[in-house]
All heavy atoms as an XYZ file, in Angstrom:
734
protein
N      -5.589     22.656      3.205
C      -6.120     21.374      2.827
C      -5.610     20.317      3.797
O      -4.433     20.210      4.054
C      -5.673     21.074      1.392
C      -6.033     19.705      0.905
S      -5.450     19.454     -0.778
C      -6.923     18.800     -1.480
N      -6.511     19.548      4.355
C      -6.142     18.481      5.280
C      -6.246     17.147      4.566
O      -7.250     16.868      3.930
C      -7.077     18.488      6.503
O      -7.000     19.760      7.126
C      -6.675     17.412      7.484
N      -5.201     16.378      4.678
C      -5.199     15.058      4.066
C      -5.286     14.002      5.148
O      -4.609     14.083      6.156
C      -3.919     14.857      3.255
C      -3.699     15.832      2.112
C      -2.332     15.619      1.505
C      -4.768     15.667      1.059
N      -6.141     13.042      4.946
C      -6.284     11.958      5.899
C      -5.971     10.648      5.192
O      -6.490     10.366      4.124
C      -7.714     11.920      6.447
O      -7.871     10.803      7.271
N      -5.106      9.859      5.800
C      -4.702      8.599      5.183
C      -5.217      7.388      5.937
O      -4.956      6.274      5.541
C      -3.175      8.519      5.106
C      -2.588      9.724      4.438
C      -1.886     10.659      5.163
C      -2.757      9.929      3.081
C      -1.360     11.773      4.548
C      -2.238     11.043      2.460
C      -1.537     11.954      3.198
O      -1.023     13.055      2.596
N      -5.941      7.614      7.016
C      -6.356      6.474      7.828
C      -7.372      5.594      7.103
O      -7.605      4.467      7.508
C      -6.895      6.933      9.179
C      -8.053      7.908      9.058
O      -8.160      8.580      8.021
O      -8.838      8.006     10.009
N      -7.962      6.080      6.027
C      -8.923      5.277      5.282
C      -8.378      4.824      3.939
O      -9.110      4.316      3.109
C     -10.203      6.075      5.072
C     -10.925      6.315      6.378
C     -12.316      6.803      6.159
N     -12.963      6.909      7.439
C     -13.602      7.967      7.866
N     -13.687      9.018      7.103
N     -14.164      7.984      9.045
N      -7.101      5.037      3.721
C      -6.472      4.621      2.477
C      -6.471      3.099      2.402
O      -5.958      2.427      3.277
C      -5.042      5.147      2.400
C      -4.239      4.784      1.155
C      -4.878      5.421     -0.082
C      -2.821      5.262      1.301
N      -7.090      2.584      1.374
C      -7.163      1.138      1.197
C      -6.450      0.785     -0.097
O      -6.770      1.306     -1.151
C      -8.626      0.655      1.133
C      -8.680     -0.834      0.857
C      -9.346      1.002      2.414
N      -5.479     -0.066      0.005
C      -4.730     -0.513     -1.153
C      -4.984     -2.004     -1.296
O      -4.533     -2.796     -0.473
C      -3.229     -0.219     -0.986
C      -3.038      1.267     -0.733
C      -2.450     -0.688     -2.204
C      -1.684      1.625     -0.214
N      -5.752     -2.381     -2.316
C      -6.096     -3.800     -2.436
C      -4.940     -4.642     -2.935
O      -4.243     -4.273     -3.863
C      -7.237     -3.783     -3.460
C      -6.995     -2.569     -4.275
C      -6.341     -1.566     -3.356
N      -4.747     -5.741     -2.282
C      -3.780     -6.740     -2.711
C      -4.437     -8.092     -2.554
O      -5.152     -8.330     -1.592
C      -2.509     -6.711     -1.856
C      -1.650     -5.524     -2.091
C      -1.667     -4.465     -1.216
C      -0.808     -5.476     -3.189
C      -0.864     -3.369     -1.427
C      -0.002     -4.384     -3.404
C      -0.028     -3.325     -2.527
N      -4.186     -8.955     -3.489
C      -4.701    -10.308     -3.356
C      -3.813    -11.090     -2.406
O      -2.599    -10.965     -2.431
C      -4.734    -11.001     -4.700
C      -5.788    -10.461     -5.630
C      -5.816    -11.237     -6.926
O      -4.802    -11.742     -7.374
N      -6.991    -11.335     -7.515
N      -4.434    -11.865     -1.569
C      -3.690    -12.708     -0.641
C      -3.573    -14.112     -1.239
O      -3.909    -15.090     -0.617
C      -4.380    -12.729      0.721
C      -3.486    -13.306      1.778
O      -2.293    -13.443      1.586
N      -4.062    -13.651      2.911
N      -3.138    -14.152     -2.471
C      -3.051    -15.418     -3.197
C      -1.653    -15.530     -3.796
O      -1.123    -14.573     -4.320
C      -4.098    -15.462     -4.329
C      -3.968    -16.741     -5.127
C      -5.495    -15.304     -3.773
N      -1.083    -16.703     -3.700
C       0.223    -16.933     -4.302
C       0.010    -17.598     -5.658
O       0.355    -18.752     -5.867
C       1.102    -17.777     -3.384
C       1.485    -17.070     -2.128
S       2.585    -17.902     -0.952
C       3.015    -19.430     -1.632
N      -0.576    -16.853     -6.610
C      -0.906    -17.411     -7.914
C       0.345    -17.756     -8.708
O       0.475    -18.862     -9.209
C      -1.777    -16.424     -8.683
N       1.227    -16.813     -8.854
C       2.479    -17.038     -9.570
C       3.593    -17.076     -8.544
O       3.961    -16.052     -7.992
C       2.734    -15.915    -10.582
C       1.672    -15.878    -11.652
O       1.239    -16.917    -12.115
N       1.254    -14.692    -12.034
N       4.111    -18.241     -8.309
C       5.151    -18.373     -7.297
C       6.498    -18.653     -7.939
O       6.575    -19.178     -9.052
C       4.819    -19.496     -6.292
O       4.745    -20.726     -6.997
C       3.520    -19.216     -5.572
N       7.532    -18.270     -7.230
C       8.897    -18.570     -7.635
C       9.637    -19.121     -6.431
O       9.449    -18.657     -5.308
C       9.613    -17.306     -8.120
C       9.088    -16.779     -9.430
C       9.947    -15.677    -10.004
O      11.180    -15.708     -9.790
O       9.378    -14.793    -10.645
N      10.452    -20.093     -6.673
C      11.253    -20.682     -5.598
C      12.517    -19.847     -5.446
O      13.200    -19.547     -6.418
C      11.605    -22.117     -5.928
C      12.395    -22.796     -4.832
C      12.573    -24.268     -5.125
N      11.364    -25.044     -4.912
C      10.931    -25.452     -3.705
N      11.590    -25.124     -2.618
N       9.853    -26.182     -3.591
N      12.799    -19.440     -4.198
C      14.012    -18.683     -3.899
C      14.700    -19.309     -2.693
O      14.106    -20.102     -1.972
C      13.716    -17.184     -3.629
C      12.854    -17.017     -2.374
C      13.079    -16.526     -4.833
C      12.737    -15.580     -1.898
N      15.931    -18.928     -2.480
C      16.672    -19.378     -1.316
C      16.934    -18.172     -0.432
O      17.397    -17.138     -0.918
C      18.011    -20.014     -1.731
O      17.739    -21.116     -2.597
C      18.791    -20.491     -0.521
N      16.598    -18.301      0.840
C      16.834    -17.240      1.808
C      17.800    -17.719      2.871
O      17.761    -18.878      3.267
C      15.528    -16.835      2.508
C      14.444    -16.207      1.668
C      13.178    -16.044      2.498
C      14.897    -14.863      1.146
N      18.620    -16.821      3.350
C      19.486    -17.116      4.490
C      18.971    -16.313      5.677
O      18.838    -15.097      5.589
C      20.926    -16.708      4.186
O      21.424    -17.490      3.123
N      18.662    -17.009      6.749
C      18.143    -16.374      7.955
C      18.984    -16.801      9.147
O      19.571    -17.889      9.160
C      16.686    -16.787      8.201
C      15.661    -16.424      7.136
C      14.329    -17.076      7.461
C      15.507    -14.919      7.025
N      18.970    -15.962     10.168
C      19.620    -16.327     11.417
C      18.964    -17.595     11.960
O      17.748    -17.779     11.845
C      19.459    -15.220     12.462
C      20.230    -13.963     12.122
O      21.218    -14.062     11.378
O      19.844    -12.890     12.603
N      19.756    -18.445     12.556
C      19.245    -19.698     13.114
C      18.140    -19.439     14.130
O      17.163    -20.191     14.208
C      20.381    -20.489     13.751
N      18.278    -18.379     14.899
C      17.263    -18.030     15.897
C      15.919    -17.727     15.231
O      14.866    -18.137     15.725
C      17.741    -16.813     16.697
C      16.782    -16.376     17.778
C      17.275    -15.131     18.506
O      18.483    -14.824     18.449
O      16.435    -14.458     19.117
N      15.954    -17.031     14.093
C      14.714    -16.724     13.380
C      14.092    -17.983     12.781
O      12.866    -18.147     12.801
C      14.975    -15.694     12.279
C      15.281    -14.290     12.743
C      15.638    -13.396     11.558
C      14.116    -13.698     13.519
N      14.914    -18.868     12.277
C      14.402    -20.119     11.716
C      13.741    -20.950     12.814
O      12.646    -21.497     12.624
C      15.521    -20.914     11.013
C      15.016    -22.287     10.582
C      16.061    -20.133      9.818
N      14.357    -21.014     13.973
C      13.769    -21.752     15.098
C      12.447    -21.118     15.519
O      11.457    -21.832     15.768
C      14.749    -21.782     16.271
N      12.417    -19.812     15.593
C      11.190    -19.096     15.944
C      10.095    -19.414     14.931
O       8.954    -19.712     15.302
C      11.472    -17.584     15.973
C      10.281    -16.741     16.293
C       9.891    -16.526     17.604
C       9.546    -16.141     15.279
C       8.793    -15.736     17.909
C       8.441    -15.349     15.571
C       8.069    -15.158     16.889
N      10.439    -19.373     13.665
C       9.503    -19.666     12.591
C       8.996    -21.101     12.670
O       7.788    -21.355     12.620
C      10.201    -19.407     11.246
C       9.398    -19.435      9.971
C       8.302    -18.379      9.999
C      10.328    -19.190      8.795
N       9.905    -22.028     12.840
C       9.531    -23.443     12.879
C       8.687    -23.794     14.106
O       7.856    -24.707     14.047
C      10.775    -24.329     12.833
C      11.435    -24.324     11.466
O      10.794    -23.888     10.480
O      12.609    -24.742     11.378
N       8.882    -23.081     15.201
C       8.077    -23.315     16.402
C       6.629    -22.873     16.216
O       5.758    -23.307     16.961
C       8.661    -22.567     17.606
C       9.920    -23.216     18.142
O      10.201    -24.380     17.774
O      10.637    -22.547     18.917
N       6.394    -22.026     15.232
C       5.084    -21.409     15.118
C       4.304    -21.762     13.854
O       3.131    -21.442     13.739
C       5.224    -19.898     15.227
C       5.523    -19.489     16.657
C       6.186    -18.134     16.759
N       6.439    -17.791     18.157
C       7.487    -18.232     18.842
N       8.355    -19.031     18.293
N       7.651    -17.876     20.108
N       4.954    -22.393     12.907
C       4.245    -22.721     11.672
C       4.864    -23.941     11.010
O       6.021    -24.273     11.247
C       4.270    -21.533     10.678
O       3.455    -21.855      9.556
C       5.673    -21.206     10.219
N       4.075    -24.565     10.182
C       4.594    -25.667      9.378
C       4.720    -25.231      7.913
O       5.030    -26.047      7.046
C       3.711    -26.915      9.501
C       2.282    -26.655      9.073
O       1.916    -25.483      8.865
O       1.527    -27.625      8.944
N       4.467    -23.948      7.656
C       4.528    -23.435      6.291
C       5.345    -22.143      6.274
O       4.806    -21.048      6.368
C       3.117    -23.200      5.755
C       3.103    -22.876      4.283
O       4.104    -22.456      3.709
N       1.940    -23.053      3.667
N       6.636    -22.286      6.163
C       7.526    -21.113      6.156
C       7.183    -20.146      5.021
O       7.178    -18.940      5.205
C       8.983    -21.549      5.993
C       9.562    -22.282      7.148
C      10.965    -22.712      6.784
N      11.622    -23.422      7.878
C      12.792    -24.006      7.750
N      13.437    -23.975      6.598
N      13.327    -24.632      8.774
N       6.919    -20.683      3.854
C       6.655    -19.840      2.686
C       5.457    -18.934      2.907
O       5.475    -17.765      2.529
C       6.419    -20.712      1.444
O       7.592    -21.397      1.105
N       4.410    -19.482      3.499
C       3.206    -18.684      3.734
C       3.509    -17.518      4.671
O       3.095    -16.391      4.416
C       2.084    -19.551      4.319
C       0.779    -18.778      4.524
C      -0.331    -19.674      5.059
N       0.028    -20.394      6.270
C       0.004    -19.875      7.502
N      -0.349    -18.630      7.693
N       0.334    -20.609      8.544
N       4.240    -17.784      5.744
C       4.569    -16.736      6.707
C       5.443    -15.666      6.065
O       5.189    -14.467      6.197
C       5.264    -17.323      7.952
C       4.333    -18.281      8.691
C       5.764    -16.224      8.870
C       3.051    -17.643      9.199
N       6.474    -16.084      5.341
C       7.361    -15.111      4.683
C       6.565    -14.303      3.668
O       6.705    -13.079      3.590
C       8.569    -15.823      4.036
C       9.361    -14.861      3.168
C       9.455    -16.434      5.111
N       5.692    -14.951      2.913
C       4.869    -14.239      1.934
C       3.948    -13.224      2.613
O       3.797    -12.098      2.135
C       4.039    -15.220      1.109
O       4.870    -15.976      0.275
N       3.318    -13.626      3.719
C       2.430    -12.713      4.441
C       3.196    -11.504      4.970
O       2.714    -10.374      4.891
C       1.732    -13.439      5.589
C       0.657    -14.397      5.127
C       0.035    -15.191      6.273
O       0.351    -14.909      7.459
O      -0.744    -16.106      5.983
N       4.381    -11.746      5.523
C       5.183    -10.635      6.046
C       5.623     -9.695      4.927
O       5.575     -8.462      5.084
C       6.393    -11.163      6.803
C       6.083    -11.872      8.115
C       7.323    -12.572      8.645
C       5.533    -10.886      9.134
N       6.041    -10.251      3.802
C       6.441     -9.414      2.674
C       5.249     -8.669      2.084
O       5.372     -7.515      1.678
C       7.127    -10.257      1.601
C       8.532    -10.724      1.952
C       9.047    -11.698      0.904
C       9.482     -9.549      2.110
N       4.098     -9.308      2.047
C       2.883     -8.650      1.543
C       2.529     -7.458      2.423
O       2.189     -6.384      1.939
C       1.737     -9.658      1.486
C       0.465     -9.134      0.901
C       0.512     -8.914     -0.572
N       0.726    -10.177     -1.258
C       1.115    -10.257     -2.518
N       1.326     -9.176     -3.217
N       1.300    -11.421     -3.087
N       2.621     -7.636      3.738
C       2.347     -6.532      4.670
C       3.356     -5.403      4.469
O       2.996     -4.232      4.472
C       2.377     -7.030      6.113
C       2.060     -5.964      7.139
C       0.690     -5.343      6.979
O      -0.262     -6.037      6.560
O       0.557     -4.126      7.251
N       4.607     -5.745      4.297
C       5.644     -4.743      4.044
C       5.366     -4.012      2.734
O       5.486     -2.796      2.645
C       7.011     -5.423      4.017
C       8.173     -4.498      3.880
C       8.393     -3.336      4.573
C       9.285     -4.644      3.001
N       9.586     -2.765      4.174
C      10.148     -3.557      3.210
C       9.633     -5.615      2.074
C      11.333     -3.399      2.513
C      10.820     -5.456      1.382
C      11.653     -4.360      1.601
N       4.943     -4.758      1.722
C       4.596     -4.157      0.438
C       3.446     -3.161      0.599
O       3.482     -2.062      0.046
C       4.198     -5.255     -0.567
C       3.816     -4.719     -1.929
C       3.308     -5.813     -2.847
O       2.623     -6.733     -2.399
N       3.633     -5.718     -4.116
N       2.422     -3.538      1.363
C       1.297     -2.623      1.610
C       1.766     -1.339      2.288
O       1.340     -0.248      1.941
C       0.233     -3.314      2.465
C      -0.710     -4.188      1.693
C      -1.968     -4.527      2.481
N      -1.918     -5.660      3.369
C      -1.805     -6.936      3.013
N      -1.665     -7.266      1.764
N      -1.819     -7.890      3.901
N       2.633     -1.480      3.296
C       3.135     -0.325      4.035
C       3.950      0.597      3.131
O       3.783      1.816      3.165
C       3.969     -0.780      5.235
C       4.394      0.334      6.141
C       3.242      1.119      6.737
O       2.189      0.525      7.048
O       3.386      2.357      6.875
N       4.822      0.022      2.317
C       5.636      0.823      1.398
C       4.734      1.531      0.395
O       4.895      2.727      0.124
C       6.671     -0.061      0.658
C       7.679     -0.657      1.642
C       7.365      0.714     -0.455
C       8.554      0.340      2.356
N       3.772      0.813     -0.163
C       2.851      1.403     -1.139
C       2.027      2.514     -0.500
O       1.819      3.571     -1.104
C       1.940      0.322     -1.739
O       2.754     -0.694     -2.322
C       1.018      0.897     -2.791
N       1.580      2.306      0.731
C       0.815      3.336      1.433
C       1.659      4.596      1.600
O       1.180      5.700      1.353
C       0.371      2.816      2.801
C      -0.405      3.834      3.607
C      -0.789      3.288      4.974
C      -1.426      4.375      5.802
N      -1.662      3.964      7.165
N       2.920      4.436      2.010
C       3.806      5.600      2.170
C       4.020      6.326      0.839
O       4.063      7.548      0.799
C       5.144      5.172      2.763
C       5.067      4.940      4.249
C       6.464      4.758      4.818
N       6.444      3.543      5.618
C       7.408      2.667      5.719
N       8.534      2.850      5.078
N       7.286      1.597      6.461
N       4.157      5.556     -0.233
C       4.339      6.166     -1.549
C       3.101      6.953     -1.965
O       3.201      8.047     -2.514
C       4.681      5.099     -2.591
C       6.074      4.531     -2.407
C       6.352      3.312     -3.267
O       5.407      2.762     -3.900
O       7.525      2.890     -3.316
N       1.920      6.388     -1.706
C       0.669      7.098     -2.015
C       0.558      8.373     -1.175
O       0.148      9.417     -1.667
C      -0.533      6.194     -1.732
C      -0.877      5.281     -2.863
C      -0.233      4.145     -3.218
C      -1.949      5.429     -3.782
N      -0.837      3.565     -4.293
C      -1.892      4.326     -4.661
C      -2.952      6.370     -3.932
C      -2.809      4.163     -5.693
C      -3.865      6.189     -4.962
C      -3.789      5.099     -5.829
N       0.883      8.276      0.098
C       0.825      9.448      0.974
C       1.753     10.544      0.474
O       1.374     11.713      0.426
C       1.190      9.060      2.407
C       0.137      8.223      3.095
C       0.595      7.680      4.444
O       1.792      7.824      4.791
O      -0.247      7.103      5.138
N       2.970     10.165      0.092
C       3.926     11.156     -0.411
C       3.409     11.801     -1.695
O       3.534     13.022     -1.881
C       5.286     10.500     -0.650
N       2.813     11.008     -2.568
C       2.261     11.554     -3.810
C       1.101     12.509     -3.526
O       0.986     13.560     -4.166
C       1.804     10.416     -4.722
N       0.264     12.166     -2.555
C      -0.862     13.046     -2.193
C      -0.355     14.362     -1.608
O      -0.889     15.430     -1.921
C      -1.796     12.347     -1.204
S      -2.766     11.017     -1.936
N       0.651     14.286     -0.765
C       1.223     15.508     -0.177
C       1.854     16.363     -1.270
O       1.678     17.583     -1.301
C       2.235     15.152      0.927
C       1.491     14.574      2.131
C       3.068     16.366      1.323
C       2.388     13.944      3.178
N       2.574     15.721     -2.178
C       3.191     16.456     -3.284
C       2.124     17.144     -4.123
O       2.261     18.314     -4.491
C       4.009     15.500     -4.150
C       4.716     16.173     -5.299
C       5.527     15.189     -6.123
O       6.022     14.192     -5.570
O       5.665     15.439     -7.339
N       1.041     16.435     -4.421
C      -0.034     17.013     -5.214
C      -0.722     18.150     -4.461
O      -1.079     19.174     -5.048
C      -1.051     15.938     -5.589
C      -2.147     16.443     -6.508
C      -3.088     15.344     -6.916
O      -3.701     14.728     -6.016
O      -3.203     15.099     -8.122
N      -0.894     17.985     -3.144
C      -1.545     19.025     -2.337
C      -0.718     20.308     -2.309
O      -1.269     21.397     -2.140
C      -1.770     18.521     -0.917
N       0.593     20.188     -2.480
C       1.469     21.355     -2.458
C       1.798     21.867     -3.859
O       2.623     22.771     -3.999
C       2.771     21.014     -1.721
C       2.526     20.758     -0.251
O       1.736     21.436      0.381
N       3.187     19.755      0.295
N       1.164     21.312     -4.870
C       1.414     21.706     -6.254
C       0.412     22.777     -6.678
O      -0.778     22.497     -6.789
C       1.299     20.475     -7.160
C       1.570     20.769     -8.617
O       1.835     21.932     -8.975
O       1.519     19.816     -9.415
N       0.870     24.012     -6.933
C      -0.047     25.087     -7.316
C      -0.799     24.785     -8.624
O      -1.962     25.163     -8.772
C       0.852     26.311     -7.497
C       2.181     25.949     -6.962
C       2.252     24.469     -6.851
N      -0.147     24.098     -9.532
C      -0.805     23.757    -10.799
C      -1.963     22.794    -10.562
O      -3.042     22.936    -11.147
C       0.221     23.142    -11.750
C      -0.281     22.986    -13.168
C       0.819     22.508    -14.098
O       1.912     23.094    -14.090
O       0.555     21.528    -14.821
N      -1.752     21.811     -9.694
C      -2.824     20.870     -9.361
C      -3.955     21.584     -8.633
O      -5.131     21.310     -8.881
C      -2.288     19.727     -8.511
N      -3.606     22.517     -7.735
C      -4.635     23.278     -7.004
C      -5.504     24.076     -7.976
O      -6.730     24.135     -7.824
C      -3.978     24.192     -5.979
N      -4.878     24.676     -8.979
C      -5.640     25.428     -9.975
C      -6.574     24.500    -10.751
O      -7.725     24.863    -11.040
C      -4.684     26.144    -10.925
N      -6.102     23.325    -11.069
C      -6.930     22.344    -11.778
C      -8.123     21.917    -10.918
O      -9.244     21.801    -11.398
C      -6.077     21.126    -12.150
C      -6.798     20.057    -12.929
C      -7.039     20.429    -14.384
O      -6.343     21.317    -14.907
O      -7.925     19.812    -14.994
N      -7.882     21.686     -9.617
C      -8.975     21.326     -8.709
C     -10.015     22.441     -8.637
O     -11.209     22.178     -8.586
C      -8.441     21.023     -7.306
C      -7.647     19.745     -7.212
C      -6.519     19.690     -6.417
C      -8.021     18.611     -7.906
C      -5.776     18.525     -6.322
C      -7.292     17.442     -7.821
C      -6.160     17.392     -7.025
N      -9.562     23.679     -8.602
C     -10.496     24.807     -8.559
C     -11.386     24.827     -9.789
O     -12.585     25.110     -9.689
C      -9.733     26.122     -8.423
C      -9.183     26.347     -7.031
C      -8.493     27.701     -6.895
O      -8.927     28.664     -7.552
O      -7.522     27.769     -6.133
N     -10.819     24.528    -10.954
C     -11.633     24.463    -12.172
C     -12.700     23.383    -12.058
O     -13.856     23.586    -12.427
C     -10.746     24.196    -13.391
C      -9.836     25.336    -13.836
C      -8.913     24.869    -14.956
C     -10.671     26.530    -14.299
N     -12.317     22.228    -11.538
C     -13.283     21.144    -11.388
C     -14.305     21.457    -10.298
O     -15.472     21.083    -10.415
C     -12.574     19.829    -11.083
C     -11.987     19.208    -12.310
C     -10.682     19.181    -12.677
C     -12.704     18.549    -13.349
N     -10.532     18.543    -13.879
C     -11.760     18.141    -14.317
C     -14.052     18.261    -13.566
C     -12.126     17.460    -15.484
C     -14.407     17.573    -14.720
C     -13.454     17.189    -15.652
N     -13.886     22.131     -9.232
C     -14.822     22.495     -8.159
C     -15.943     23.375     -8.669
O     -17.054     23.337     -8.138
C     -14.078     23.187     -7.016
C     -13.281     22.222     -6.161
O     -13.509     20.997     -6.277
O     -12.420     22.694     -5.395
N     -15.671     24.148     -9.695
C     -16.702     25.015    -10.261
C     -17.842     24.218    -10.878
O     -18.953     24.714    -11.028
C     -16.077     25.940    -11.310
N     -17.615     22.967    -11.220
C     -18.655     22.142    -11.844
C     -19.512     21.398    -10.829
O     -20.514     20.787    -11.198
C     -18.028     21.114    -12.810
O     -17.263     20.175    -12.049
C     -17.162     21.786    -13.850
N     -19.162     21.459     -9.554
C     -19.880     20.699     -8.531
C     -21.366     21.076     -8.486
O     -22.228     20.225     -8.374
C     -19.226     20.879     -7.144
C     -20.091     20.272     -6.053
C     -17.852     20.251     -7.147
N     -21.663     22.338     -8.594
C     -23.053     22.777     -8.495
C     -23.739     22.925     -9.831
O     -24.730     23.647     -9.941
N     -23.296     22.230    -10.862
C     -23.870     22.420    -12.200
C     -25.167     21.646    -12.412
O     -25.796     21.762    -13.448
C     -22.858     22.073    -13.288
C     -22.448     20.599    -13.279
O     -23.039     19.817    -12.518
O     -21.530     20.262    -14.039
N     -25.579     20.858    -11.422
C     -26.853     20.136    -11.532
C     -26.743     18.795    -12.220
O     -27.732     18.086    -12.328
N     -25.572     18.452    -12.677
C     -25.410     17.141    -13.317
C     -25.035     16.110    -12.260
O     -24.171     16.340    -11.446
C     -24.304     17.202    -14.380
C     -24.559     18.136    -15.557
C     -23.345     18.152    -16.469
C     -25.783     17.686    -16.340
N     -25.703     14.993    -12.282
C     -25.408     13.920    -11.343
C     -24.603     12.833    -12.058
O     -24.899     12.477    -13.194
C     -26.676     13.296    -10.763
C     -27.432     14.285     -9.887
O     -26.758     15.090     -9.215
O     -28.675     14.250     -9.891
N     -23.643     12.338    -11.373
C     -22.811     11.280    -11.962
C     -23.526      9.961    -11.932
O     -24.348      9.676    -11.163
C     -21.490     11.177    -11.205
């Protein structure tokens, strides 16, 4: 069984609907870099964390798919469902 993850889409809203105020400590060099490039630190930090969240979630999904692909019990279940593919019923 070959698993492909290049089309894995994990939807996330790019909206800060529920926000919380936090305090972060960053290296002065990073703060200067940030300030040189944006007037909205929160938006940039949120975007970077959102991207990190997507990457972590993608890795977790990939690991779960690999685990399921190597599970003999799941394979047996898939075989049972595969038998219904040609039953003439359309979804």
